[in-house]
N, C-alpha and C positions, 0 to 999 in steps of 0.2 A: 417489462416483459415477464410473464409468469414462467418460472422454471421449477422443475422437480428437484428435490434434494439430490445431490450427485450420487449417493448410494442407491437411490431408487431408479436411476436412469439405466436404460439398456446400454450394453457395451458399445454399440455403434454410435449412440448419442454421446456418450462420454468421450469416445474417440474424436468425434467431430468438434466438441468443445475444446479438447486439448489441442487439436490441429489448428484451430482458429486462434487460440490463445498463444501458442508457440509462434505462429506466423506473425501476429501483431508484435510480440516481443522481439522477434528477429528483425522485423522491419524498423521498429523503434530504435534499434541499435545502429541503423544505417541512414534513416530518413526522418526528418522532423515530423511529428504527428500531423501537423497541418497539411503536409504534402502526401501523406499516405492515403491512397484511394481504396475503395472497396475492391476494385480490380486487382490491385497489388495484394491485398489480403487473400482474395480467392486464388490468385495465381500461386502464391507462396504456400498456402495451406492445401492446395489441390482440392478445394471444396467449391462446388458450383455456387453461383450468385443466388440461385433460388434456394439452395440449402442454407446458405448464410442467412437469408431473410426468414427462414423457419426458426432460427435461433436468436437472431439479433435484429434490432431495428436499423442500426448503423454502426459505424466504428466507435462512436462514443458509448453506445450500449455495450459493445464488446470490451472496451477499456474499463467501463464500470464493473463488468463481470470479472475481468482480470484482477482489478484492485480488490474486489470483494473476496475472490478466491484466495488472494494473498493474505488478507486479514483473517479469513476462515482458517488458513494454515497456521495462524498464530493462536488458534483456540486452545491448543494444549496448555497455554499459560492462562487460560480462563479469563476471569474478569480483570486480569492484570492490565489490560489495555486501558482501563479507567484510572489507573494510578491512584489508588486509595491511600498509599503511603510510599515512603522512599524505598522500602524493600520490594514492593511490587514494581516500582519503576525500574529498579536495578535488574530484577529478574527479566522483565519485559525487554529492556535494552540489550541484555546479554543474548536473549533468544533472537531478537531482531538482527543483531550484528552477526550472529552465527548463520542465520538464514541468508543474509546478504553476502557473507563471505563465501558461501557455496557457489555463487554465480557472480562474484565481484566484477569480473571483467565485462560481463554482459550488462550489469546494472550501471557500471561506469560509462559504457558506450551509449546506453540509452540516455543517461543524464547529460553527457557531453553533447550529444546530438540534439537534445531537446531543451537544454537549460534556458534558452532565451525565447522559447515559444510558449504556446498555450498549454502544453502537457502538464507542467507542474501545477498550474492553476486548476486544471481539470481534475487532476488527481486529488488536490486538496478539497475540491467540491465533493468528489466521490467519497472521500474519507468522512466528511461532515455528514453526508447522507447515511453512510453505513453506521456511524455512531448513534443515529436517531432512528434507524430502521426498527420496525416492530413496535413503534409507539413508545419507545423508551423515554421515560420522563425524568431521569436523573436520580433514580433510586436503584440500589443493587445490594443485596445481601445485608440489610440492616444499615446501609449507608445512604445518605441523601446529600445532594449537592448543596453547597452554601451559596453558590453564585447562580445567576440565571442560566438555564440550559443553553440558550443560543450563544451566550458568551463562552461557556465551557466548550461547546462544540467547535466554535471558531478558533479558540486558543489551542485546543487539542489537535485539530486537524493541521493547523499551522506548525505545532510542535513536532508532530510525527514527521511531516515533510522536511522541516528545517533540520531535524536531527539526522534524517536519512541523507539529505543533501550534504550536510557537514561531514558525515562519515565518508561518503563517496569521494569528497574532495580531499580529506585529510587522512585516509586510511594508511597511506604510506608513511605518514609522519608519526602516527601514534598507534600503539597496539590496542586491541579491542578493550582490554581491561582499563587502560588509562583513559580511553575515550568514554567508556561507561562511567567511570568514577568522576570524570570531569563534568559530564552531563548531570549526574546526581548532585554534585556540589553546586552546580549552577541552579538546579531546581530548588535546592535548600538556601539559595542566596549566600552560600558559604564559599566565595571565591577570592577573598582577600585574607592575608595574614600579615601580622606585624613583622617588620624587619628585625 
């Protein structure tokens, strides 16, 4: 579905997007994605069904929009989402964990409610789409992928989701810095030391 960049949208349009996004996130914290109906989304958001269809094709389209807006919210870290080096990975992870910590209980509820359903797989597919949107072919600011783009996209979308899931499960056991350092050591394959 074609959408205007959010800064060019009228205030009422932005309000509708935000109401629908918030409704979906609130519902995801209580109900598995598979069981959420369009009626539920419209009821919680107080947006009519006809208005919903002006913005989205279905709940999957709304979920894709939510994931995309979340990734867009990470844009202050620029091309760091492509992990050109360990420093960009570290900065990205710190930023991601800070964002998650702002709404940790809601993200945990969403994860717990949906961890055995299709939501995680759907989010991973959306991440893969977002990584290749705009015809990106694996080159950015003087860097080019060494591996085939489809493999990179598959690995990265899985990495994003696995990292997020691990943090949601282990946040009480490790502080953010330890978690980020551990992920970076794993990425470097530097997770063993001699006794």
